[in-house]
N, CA, C and O atoms as a GROMACS GRO file, in nm:
protein
  460
    1MET      N    1  16.827  14.568   9.381
    1MET     CA    2  16.813  14.445   9.250
    1MET      C    3  16.830  14.621   9.152
    1MET      O    4  16.817  14.736   9.193
    2GLY      N    5  16.868  14.556   8.996
    2GLY     CA    6  16.912  14.689   8.977
    2GLY      C    7  16.821  14.572   8.811
    2GLY      O    8  16.803  14.450   8.816
    3TYR      N    9  16.777  14.679   8.673
    3TYR     CA   10  16.730  14.664   8.616
    3TYR      C   11  16.729  14.835   8.573
    3TYR      O   12  16.675  14.921   8.642
    4ARG      N   13  16.846  14.874   8.369
    4ARG     CA   14  16.893  14.922   8.325
    4ARG      C   15  16.876  15.028   8.442
    4ARG      O   16  16.922  14.975   8.544
    5ASN      N   17  16.820  15.184   8.474
    5ASN     CA   18  16.852  15.269   8.558
    5ASN      C   19  16.796  15.272   8.625
    5ASN      O   20  16.751  15.381   8.663
    6VAL      N   21  16.747  15.109   8.707
    6VAL     CA   22  16.635  15.146   8.854
    6VAL      C   23  16.683  15.073   8.898
    6VAL      O   24  16.670  14.957   8.860
    7THR      N   25  16.803  15.127   9.053
    7THR     CA   26  16.817  15.024   9.180
    7THR      C   27  16.696  15.021   9.279
    7THR      O   28  16.652  15.123   9.332
    8ARG      N   29  16.634  14.867   9.303
    8ARG     CA   30  16.581  14.884   9.408
    8ARG      C   31  16.624  14.793   9.528
    8ARG      O   32  16.627  14.670   9.539
    9HIS      N   33  16.664  14.919   9.636
    9HIS     CA   34  16.621  14.836   9.785
    9HIS      C   35  16.552  14.756   9.832
    9HIS      O   36  16.438  14.789   9.864
   10ILE      N   37  16.605  14.602   9.856
   10ILE     CA   38  16.435  14.541   9.881
   10ILE      C   39  16.488  14.467  10.046
   10ILE      O   40  16.589  14.425  10.101
   11GLN      N   41  16.368  14.484  10.068
   11GLN     CA   42  16.349  14.420  10.234
   11GLN      C   43  16.227  14.277  10.224
   11GLN      O   44  16.104  14.286  10.229
   12PHE      N   45  16.308  14.156  10.210
   12PHE     CA   46  16.196  14.065  10.167
   12PHE      C   47  16.137  13.973  10.311
   12PHE      O   48  16.231  13.963  10.389
   13LYS      N   49  16.014  13.908  10.365
   13LYS     CA   50  15.976  13.868  10.425
   13LYS      C   51  15.854  13.728  10.303
   13LYS      O   52  15.796  13.713  10.196
   14THR      N   53  15.897  13.649  10.470
   14THR     CA   54  15.803  13.543  10.403
   14THR      C   55  15.698  13.469  10.472
   14THR      O   56  15.693  13.474  10.595
   15LYS      N   57  15.624  13.409  10.413
   15LYS     CA   58  15.503  13.351  10.532
   15LYS      C   59  15.468  13.275  10.442
   15LYS      O   60  15.510  13.264  10.327
   16THR      N   61  15.359  13.201  10.521
   16THR     CA   62  15.278  13.051  10.520
   16THR      C   63  15.136  13.085  10.472
   16THR      O   64  15.085  13.163  10.553
   17VAL      N   65  15.038  13.051  10.353
   17VAL     CA   66  14.940  13.078  10.310
   17VAL      C   67  14.818  13.184  10.480
   17VAL      O   68  14.764  13.290  10.514
   18ASP      N   69  14.860  12.992  10.536
   18ASP     CA   70  14.774  13.019  10.693
   18ASP      C   71  14.844  13.068  10.755
   18ASP      O   72  14.793  13.046  10.865
   19GLY      N   73  14.977  13.153  10.783
   19GLY     CA   74  15.031  13.174  10.882
   19GLY      C   75  14.940  13.288  10.931
   19GLY      O   76  14.834  13.337  10.893
   20GLN      N   77  15.034  13.311  11.042
   20GLN     CA   78  14.944  13.449  11.215
   20GLN      C   79  14.971  13.529  11.090
   20GLN      O   80  14.871  13.588  11.048
   21THR      N   81  15.112  13.551  11.002
   21THR     CA   82  15.163  13.676  11.096
   21THR      C   83  15.083  13.745  10.989
   21THR      O   84  15.048  13.705  10.878
   22ASP      N   85  15.055  13.907  11.077
   22ASP     CA   86  14.984  13.993  10.984
   22ASP      C   87  15.086  14.131  11.046
   22ASP      O   88  15.038  14.231  11.100
   23ALA      N   89  15.192  14.112  11.029
   23ALA     CA   90  15.223  14.191  11.016
   23ALA      C   91  15.384  14.184  10.978
   23ALA      O   92  15.447  14.079  10.991
   24VAL      N   93  15.456  14.331  10.921
   24VAL     CA   94  15.642  14.284  10.924
   24VAL      C   95  15.675  14.393  11.012
   24VAL      O   96  15.594  14.477  11.052
   25ARG      N   97  15.853  14.385  11.052
   25ARG     CA   98  15.938  14.487  11.101
   25ARG      C   99  16.010  14.509  10.976
   25ARG      O  100  16.060  14.426  10.899
   26ILE      N  101  16.003  14.696  10.968
   26ILE     CA  102  16.069  14.757  10.852
   26ILE      C  103  16.191  14.818  10.942
   26ILE      O  104  16.198  14.826  11.065
   27ASN      N  105  16.282  14.858  10.849
   27ASN     CA  106  16.375  14.902  10.918
   27ASN      C  107  16.341  15.076  10.834
   27ASN      O  108  16.299  15.111  10.724
   28VAL      N  109  16.376  15.130  10.931
   28VAL     CA  110  16.337  15.285  10.888
   28VAL      C  111  16.448  15.297  10.762
   28VAL      O  112  16.394  15.334  10.658
   29ARG      N  113  16.559  15.278  10.754
   29ARG     CA  114  16.672  15.302  10.695
   29ARG      C  115  16.644  15.271  10.498
   29ARG      O  116  16.686  15.303  10.387
   30LEU      N  117  16.582  15.220  10.540
   30LEU     CA  118  16.502  15.119  10.386
   30LEU      C  119  16.425  15.296  10.278
   30LEU      O  120  16.410  15.314  10.158
   31MET      N  121  16.399  15.383  10.390
   31MET     CA  122  16.364  15.487  10.341
   31MET      C  123  16.426  15.641  10.299
   31MET      O  124  16.384  15.754  10.271
   32ASP      N  125  16.514  15.592  10.308
   32ASP     CA  126  16.724  15.656  10.284
   32ASP      C  127  16.762  15.655  10.139
   32ASP      O  128  16.808  15.752  10.078
   33LYS      N  129  16.724  15.464  10.058
   33LYS     CA  130  16.801  15.433   9.999
   33LYS      C  131  16.690  15.471   9.877
   33LYS      O  132  16.571  15.495   9.898
   34PRO      N  133  16.764  15.469   9.733
   34PRO     CA  134  16.682  15.475   9.638
   34PRO      C  135  16.577  15.408   9.544
   34PRO      O  136  16.626  15.372   9.437
   35SER      N  137  16.428  15.380   9.563
   35SER     CA  138  16.313  15.272   9.534
   35SER      C  139  16.331  15.209   9.659
   35SER      O  140  16.253  15.115   9.646
   36GLY      N  141  16.384  15.196   9.778
   36GLY     CA  142  16.337  15.178   9.867
   36GLY      C  143  16.219  15.103   9.846
   36GLY      O  144  16.130  15.167   9.791
   37CYS      N  145  16.176  14.911   9.892
   37CYS     CA  146  16.014  14.862   9.869
   37CYS      C  147  16.061  14.790   9.972
   37CYS      O  148  16.167  14.792  10.034
   38VAL      N  149  15.941  14.714   9.980
   38VAL     CA  150  15.934  14.541  10.089
   38VAL      C  151  15.875  14.496   9.990
   38VAL      O  152  15.800  14.556   9.913
   39LEU      N  153  15.937  14.294   9.990
   39LEU     CA  154  15.823  14.251   9.915
   39LEU      C  155  15.783  14.165   9.983
   39LEU      O  156  15.880  14.109  10.034
   40TRP      N  157  15.656  14.102  10.026
   40TRP     CA  158  15.668  14.017  10.112
   40TRP      C  159  15.608  13.857  10.015
   40TRP      O  160  15.509  13.867   9.942
   41ILE      N  161  15.686  13.720  10.029
   41ILE     CA  162  15.650  13.692   9.956
   41ILE      C  163  15.538  13.553  10.035
   41ILE      O  164  15.531  13.542  10.157
   42VAL      N  165  15.474  13.479   9.959
   42VAL     CA  166  15.344  13.448  10.096
   42VAL      C  167  15.338  13.262   9.955
   42VAL      O  168  15.316  13.241   9.835
   43VAL      N  169  15.359  13.213  10.031
   43VAL     CA  170  15.356  13.076   9.986
   43VAL      C  171  15.292  12.965  10.076
   43VAL      O  172  15.261  12.982  10.194
   44THR      N  173  15.265  12.777   9.959
   44THR     CA  174  15.267  12.718  10.082
   44THR      C  175  15.295  12.668  10.176
   44THR      O  176  15.409  12.685  10.220
   45PRO      N  177  15.194  12.577  10.251
   45PRO     CA  178  15.246  12.446  10.352
   45PRO      C  179  15.418  12.368  10.227
   45PRO      O  180  15.530  12.356  10.277
   46ASP      N  181  15.385  12.330  10.074
   46ASP     CA  182  15.458  12.217   9.982
   46ASP      C  183  15.619  12.420  10.034
   46ASP      O  184  15.729  12.424  10.088
   47LEU      N  185  15.556  12.495   9.994
   47LEU     CA  186  15.623  12.629   9.915
   47LEU      C  187  15.639  12.678   9.767
   47LEU      O  188  15.719  12.735   9.693
   48VAL      N  189  15.508  12.620   9.770
   48VAL     CA  190  15.497  12.675   9.627
   48VAL      C  191  15.409  12.802   9.703
   48VAL      O  192  15.315  12.805   9.782
   49PHE      N  193  15.506  12.922   9.622
   49PHE     CA  194  15.492  13.096   9.567
   49PHE      C  195  15.277  13.091   9.532
   49PHE      O  196  15.205  13.019   9.463
   50ASP      N  197  15.259  13.173   9.597
   50ASP     CA  198  15.068  13.156   9.621
   50ASP      C  199  15.059  13.329   9.513
   50ASP      O  200  15.004  13.358   9.407
   51HIS      N  201  15.142  13.404   9.609
   51HIS     CA  202  15.092  13.516   9.571
   51HIS      C  203  15.218  13.669   9.620
   51HIS      O  204  15.331  13.631   9.650
   52TYR      N  205  15.205  13.752   9.622
   52TYR     CA  206  15.324  13.816   9.616
   52TYR      C  207  15.193  13.991   9.697
   52TYR      O  208  15.080  14.025   9.662
   53LEU      N  209  15.283  14.048   9.800
   53LEU     CA  210  15.302  14.156   9.892
   53LEU      C  211  15.362  14.258   9.849
   53LEU      O  212  15.476  14.243   9.807
   54TRP      N  213  15.310  14.370   9.846
   54TRP     CA  214  15.432  14.472   9.757
   54TRP      C  215  15.406  14.618   9.855
   54TRP      O  216  15.300  14.673   9.884
   55PHE      N  217  15.538  14.653   9.889
   55PHE     CA  218  15.522  14.788  10.021
   55PHE      C  219  15.571  14.881   9.957
   55PHE      O  220  15.689  14.882   9.991
   56GLY      N  221  15.548  14.982   9.866
   56GLY     CA  222  15.655  15.042   9.801
   56GLY      C  223  15.613  15.188   9.731
   56GLY      O  224  15.504  15.235   9.764
   57GLY      N  225  15.677  15.244   9.658
   57GLY     CA  226  15.653  15.329   9.547
   57GLY      C  227  15.697  15.274   9.417
   57GLY      O  228  15.737  15.162   9.385
   58GLU      N  229  15.676  15.400   9.342
   58GLU     CA  230  15.653  15.372   9.219
   58GLU      C  231  15.832  15.359   9.176
   58GLU      O  232  15.908  15.414   9.254
   59PRO      N  233  15.890  15.290   9.060
   59PRO     CA  234  16.070  15.352   9.073
   59PRO      C  235  16.151  15.456   9.067
   59PRO      O  236  16.182  15.468   8.949
   60GLY      N  237  16.204  15.540   9.131
   60GLY     CA  238  16.305  15.619   9.129
   60GLY      C  239  16.234  15.678   9.220
   60GLY      O  240  16.275  15.794   9.232
   61GLU      N  241  16.108  15.645   9.321
   61GLU     CA  242  16.056  15.703   9.435
   61GLU      C  243  16.086  15.668   9.576
   61GLU      O  244  16.179  15.587   9.589
   62PRO      N  245  16.023  15.714   9.696
   62PRO     CA  246  16.136  15.601   9.784
   62PRO      C  247  16.053  15.516   9.852
   62PRO      O  248  15.973  15.451   9.784
   63LEU      N  249  16.055  15.501   9.968
   63LEU     CA  250  15.907  15.415  10.042
   63LEU      C  251  15.843  15.544  10.095
   63LEU      O  252  15.879  15.654  10.138
   64PRO      N  253  15.713  15.469  10.066
   64PRO     CA  254  15.614  15.550  10.214
   64PRO      C  255  15.686  15.577  10.329
   64PRO      O  256  15.759  15.483  10.361
   65ASP      N  257  15.691  15.709  10.431
   65ASP     CA  258  15.718  15.749  10.450
   65ASP      C  259  15.646  15.598  10.593
   65ASP      O  260  15.534  15.550  10.574
   66ILE      N  261  15.734  15.548  10.721
   66ILE     CA  262  15.661  15.496  10.794
   66ILE      C  263  15.768  15.519  10.932
   66ILE      O  264  15.800  15.437  11.019
   67SER      N  265  15.795  15.619  10.920
   67SER     CA  266  15.825  15.706  11.073
   67SER      C  267  15.779  15.694  11.148
   67SER      O  268  15.819  15.634  11.248
   68ALA      N  269  15.624  15.773  11.127
   68ALA     CA  270  15.517  15.758  11.248
   68ALA      C  271  15.414  15.603  11.279
   68ALA      O  272  15.321  15.577  11.354
   69ASN      N  273  15.504  15.513  11.158
   69ASN     CA  274  15.463  15.376  11.260
   69ASN      C  275  15.484  15.342  11.367
   69ASN      O  276  15.587  15.398  11.404
   70MET      N  277  15.411  15.232  11.502
   70MET     CA  278  15.456  15.182  11.582
   70MET      C  279  15.591  15.137  11.555
   70MET      O  280  15.616  15.110  11.438
   71ILE      N  281  15.737  15.119  11.692
   71ILE     CA  282  15.806  15.101  11.681
   71ILE      C  283  15.811  14.935  11.762
   71ILE      O  284  15.790  14.903  11.879
   72ALA      N  285  15.852  14.842  11.626
   72ALA     CA  286  15.898  14.732  11.659
   72ALA      C  287  15.994  14.737  11.824
   72ALA      O  288  16.056  14.827  11.881
   73LYS      N  289  15.955  14.538  11.871
   73LYS     CA  290  15.972  14.533  11.983
   73LYS      C  291  16.036  14.372  11.923
   73LYS      O  292  15.975  14.295  11.849
   74HIS      N  293  16.212  14.347  11.998
   74HIS     CA  294  16.240  14.213  12.008
   74HIS      C  295  16.161  14.154  12.001
   74HIS      O  296  16.058  14.184  12.060
   75SER      N  297  16.172  14.039  11.924
   75SER     CA  298  16.075  13.941  12.007
   75SER      C  299  16.122  13.846  12.070
   75SER      O  300  16.029  13.776  12.107
   76LYS      N  301  16.228  13.802  12.108
   76LYS     CA  302  16.303  13.749  12.284
   76LYS      C  303  16.256  13.806  12.347
   76LYS      O  304  16.165  13.873  12.297
   77GLY      N  305  16.272  13.815  12.442
   77GLY     CA  306  16.296  13.893  12.541
   77GLY      C  307  16.407  13.908  12.659
   77GLY      O  308  16.507  13.838  12.664
   78THR      N  309  16.383  13.982  12.728
   78THR     CA  310  16.563  14.034  12.805
   78THR      C  311  16.552  13.854  12.941
   78THR      O  312  16.483  13.753  12.926
   79SER      N  313  16.611  13.876  13.010
   79SER     CA  314  16.636  13.779  13.118
   79SER      C  315  16.548  13.801  13.285
   79SER      O  316  16.513  13.742  13.388
   80LEU      N  317  16.549  13.947  13.206
   80LEU     CA  318  16.421  13.964  13.309
   80LEU      C  319  16.233  13.979  13.196
   80LEU      O  320  16.145  14.051  13.243
   81GLY      N  321  16.209  13.908  13.069
   81GLY     CA  322  16.095  13.865  12.981
   81GLY      C  323  16.061  13.994  12.938
   81GLY      O  324  15.964  14.018  12.867
   82LYS      N  325  16.143  14.080  12.982
   82LYS     CA  326  16.113  14.282  12.892
   82LYS      C  327  16.119  14.280  12.723
   82LYS      O  328  16.158  14.180  12.663
   83LYS      N  329  16.098  14.338  12.690
   83LYS     CA  330  16.119  14.303  12.496
   83LYS      C  331  16.113  14.434  12.456
   83LYS      O  332  16.015  14.503  12.427
   84ASN      N  333  16.271  14.470  12.460
   84ASN     CA  334  16.329  14.619  12.446
   84ASN      C  335  16.290  14.689  12.284
   84ASN      O  336  16.267  14.607  12.195
   85GLU      N  337  16.286  14.802  12.257
   85GLU     CA  338  16.254  14.851  12.174
   85GLU      C  339  16.309  14.844  12.053
   85GLU      O  340  16.425  14.876  12.075
   86ARG      N  341  16.297  14.818  11.913
   86ARG     CA  342  16.385  14.892  11.815
   86ARG      C  343  16.404  15.015  11.764
   86ARG      O  344  16.386  15.034  11.644
   87PRO      N  345  16.432  15.088  11.827
   87PRO     CA  346  16.427  15.187  11.802
   87PRO      C  347  16.382  15.271  11.636
   87PRO      O  348  16.308  15.364  11.606
   88MET      N  349  16.498  15.155  11.541
   88MET     CA  350  16.500  15.166  11.398
   88MET      C  351  16.417  15.124  11.373
   88MET      O  352  16.348  15.211  11.321
   89HIS      N  353  16.356  15.015  11.375
   89HIS     CA  354  16.230  14.916  11.306
   89HIS      C  355  16.045  14.991  11.292
   89HIS      O  356  15.990  15.071  11.368
   90ARG      N  357  15.995  14.930  11.175
   90ARG     CA  358  15.853  15.044  11.258
   90ARG      C  359  15.784  14.921  11.231
   90ARG      O  360  15.849  14.840  11.164
   91VAL      N  361  15.642  14.878  11.276
   91VAL     CA  362  15.596  14.777  11.214
   91VAL      C  363  15.461  14.818  11.150
   91VAL      O  364  15.360  14.875  11.191
   92ILE      N  365  15.520  14.736  10.971
   92ILE     CA  366  15.391  14.767  10.888
   92ILE      C  367  15.308  14.651  10.893
   92ILE      O  368  15.346  14.534  10.897
   93ALA      N  369  15.141  14.712  10.891
   93ALA     CA  370  15.038  14.574  10.886
   93ALA      C  371  15.002  14.560  10.753
   93ALA      O  372  14.989  14.645  10.666
   94ARG      N  373  14.983  14.399  10.751
   94ARG     CA  374  14.951  14.339  10.657
   94ARG      C  375  14.850  14.424  10.531
   94ARG      O  376  14.864  14.428  10.409
   95GLY      N  377  14.721  14.499  10.642
   95GLY     CA  378  14.636  14.554  10.520
   95GLY      C  379  14.733  14.744  10.460
   95GLY      O  380  14.678  14.853  10.444
   96LYS      N  381  14.878  14.710  10.444
   96LYS     CA  382  14.910  14.841  10.419
   96LYS      C  383  14.966  14.773  10.309
   96LYS      O  384  14.987  14.856  10.221
   97PHE      N  385  14.996  14.670  10.278
   97PHE     CA  386  15.044  14.584  10.144
   97PHE      C  387  14.934  14.598   9.979
   97PHE      O  388  14.815  14.623   9.961
   98GLU      N  389  15.058  14.564   9.878
   98GLU     CA  390  14.857  14.566   9.807
   98GLU      C  391  14.940  14.405   9.732
   98GLU      O  392  15.054  14.365   9.710
   99ARG      N  393  14.805  14.355   9.714
   99ARG     CA  394  14.846  14.204   9.709
   99ARG      C  395  14.866  14.111   9.535
   99ARG      O  396  14.781  14.068   9.457
  100ILE      N  397  14.969  14.110   9.531
  100ILE     CA  398  15.029  14.086   9.315
  100ILE      C  399  14.995  13.949   9.372
  100ILE      O  400  15.020  13.894   9.479
  101GLN      N  401  14.896  13.897   9.208
  101GLN     CA  402  14.929  13.789   9.216
  101GLN      C  403  15.065  13.700   9.131
  101GLN      O  404  15.086  13.582   9.160
  102ALA      N  405  15.145  13.768   9.031
  102ALA     CA  406  15.200  13.703   8.954
  102ALA      C  407  15.289  13.785   8.930
  102ALA      O  408  15.271  13.907   8.919
  103LEU      N  409  15.415  13.715   8.916
  103LEU     CA  410  15.547  13.757   8.943
  103LEU      C  411  15.578  13.828   8.833
  103LEU      O  412  15.630  13.933   8.869
  104ASP      N  413  15.573  13.824   8.754
  104ASP     CA  414  15.610  13.906   8.638
  104ASP      C  415  15.493  14.082   8.668
  104ASP      O  416  15.550  14.190   8.654
  105LEU      N  417  15.337  14.078   8.707
  105LEU     CA  418  15.347  14.188   8.760
  105LEU      C  419  15.486  14.294   8.929
  105LEU      O  420  15.508  14.413   8.952
  106ILE      N  421  15.517  14.210   8.973
  106ILE     CA  422  15.588  14.214   9.046
  106ILE      C  423  15.741  14.255   8.981
  106ILE      O  424  15.851  14.292   9.024
  107LEU      N  425  15.676  14.223   8.844
  107LEU     CA  426  15.810  14.306   8.818
  107LEU      C  427  15.893  14.462   8.698
  107LEU      O  428  15.993  14.510   8.644
  108GLY      N  429  15.756  14.469   8.721
  108GLY     CA  430  15.657  14.534   8.661
  108GLY      C  431  15.640  14.721   8.783
  108GLY      O  432  15.667  14.841   8.774
  109LYS      N  433  15.579  14.621   8.881
  109LYS     CA  434  15.626  14.720   9.049
  109LYS      C  435  15.727  14.795   9.103
  109LYS      O  436  15.726  14.901   9.166
  110LEU      N  437  15.879  14.666   9.041
  110LEU     CA  438  16.055  14.698   9.073
  110LEU      C  439  16.056  14.804   8.986
  110LEU      O  440  16.085  14.916   9.029
  111PHE      N  441  16.020  14.782   8.827
  111PHE     CA  442  16.109  14.831   8.745
  111PHE      C  443  16.058  14.870   8.689
  111PHE      O  444  16.134  14.950   8.634
  112GLY      N  445  15.912  14.887   8.623
  112GLY     CA  446  15.810  15.029   8.539
  112GLY      C  447  15.813  14.927   8.473
  112GLY      O  448  15.861  14.824   8.518
  113GLN      N  449  15.768  14.934   8.369
  113GLN     CA  450  15.647  14.899   8.196
  113GLN      C  451  15.826  14.852   8.140
  113GLN      O  452  15.921  14.929   8.135
  114LEU      N  453  15.826  14.704   8.104
  114LEU     CA  454  15.876  14.632   8.059
  114LEU      C  455  15.830  14.623   7.918
  114LEU      O  456  15.712  14.628   7.883
  115PRO      N  457  15.954  14.606   7.827
  115PRO     CA  458  16.017  14.590   7.717
  115PRO      C  459  15.891  14.386   7.693
  115PRO      O  460  15.907  14.314   7.595
   0.00000   0.00000   0.00000
């Protein structure tokens, strides 16, 4: 997504307000992209936007380093029930995200001060 001289590489995630998800899996290659970030959209059971969760740096800055975070595992197991690691993905806890209430504030996070 781009605006003026800022290009954002965004990994989108979604969850419901009462959902039990407390972490997401993020691709480590997002750290290599200009202005990489994660936008977690939280909706009501009726799919109405409730709030957003933001993980990223300022426009032009890289995604904070996630390489030391826990390596993610596949959600489905093998035929033997083993859940293999996904070496290019890391787990980011919900507590690392900043809660943002409105879309216009998200646009500011993505692209900086807007006219």
